[in-house]
N, C-alpha and C positions, 0 to 999 in steps of 0.2 A: 506493502501499500504505503500510497506516498503523499509524505506529510510539507506546507510553508510552516515554516518555522519564524517570524520576524521577529528584531529584537532590536531594542534600544539603549543607550547607558539611562541608569539609572544615573540621579540630580544627585550626586555621592560624594565627598571630592575625596578627589584619587582615584575615582571610580576609572577613569579614560586611565592612567596611568596605570591604572589596575590590569585596565580588561590588551589592551599594549605590551605588557609585560608576557601576560599570558600566553596572547595569542602568538608574537615573538614566539615564543619556549617550543606550543603546540601546533603550532598553525592550526588549531580549533579542531583538527582531526575526529570525526564522530567514533564512540565507541564501535565492536563487533557488535552486527546486528543489526548500525547502520548505518546508508551508505547517503555520500553528499553526495548531491546531484548536480550544484551546484549553490553560486557564494555573491549576491549583488546587494549594491550600498546604494543610495536614495546624493545625488549630488553635492546637498549640502550635510552630508555625510551624520545627517539625523537618528538614521532608521541603516538599518539590513534584513535583508531574505534570508532564505536558506532553503531548495528546493532538498530532500529527502524522502530517501526509501526505504520502511522497515518493516517485517512484521511480529514483531519487536517491540511491546508499546513499553514495557523496564527497561532499555537500553533506550530509549527514545528517552525518560522518565531520568537518566543515566549522564546523556547529552545533554539536558536542562539547566540539571542542579552544580555541573559544574562552575553553570559559570552565571546563577541569578544571583550571585555579590552584589556582581556592576552590573546586568541588565536586566532588563523588564523587558517578556517574553512572552510569548499562546507560538502556540502548534497544532495545527488545523489539517484533517485530510483533506487531499482535496482529489478528483478524478478528473481525466481531461477529455479534450471535446469523444471526442471515440466514443467513450465506455457511459458518459451522460448520455449520449444524440443511443445508444444500445436501452439504455434504460428509459428513456423516453417512449421511444421504439414500445416494448411490453408492458410499460399500460399504461398505453394507446389503446391494446387492442384486449 
C-alpha cells in the first residue's frame, strides 16, 4: 500500500539544527518494511512530502517516531488513478 507523509518543522528552538544534523547522519532512510519512493520539499522549505510504500503499519510508526521531536507530520494511505477507476467501476455495477 502507498502512503503520503507530510511533514513540517515544529516551532521549537533548535528543531531545524537538530533535523538537519539527523538528516546528514541518516539520510532519513526508512526502516525495513518501508520503501521510500520519493521525497519533495516546498519551494519555501516550509514543509515536505514523501511517497512511501509498506504493508507494515508498525514500520511506518517507527519511521514517524524517529522524527516526532522535530517534525509535525501525517501519514495517509493513497491510491493511484487506475486503482480508483477500478473501484468506481465496481460501484457503478
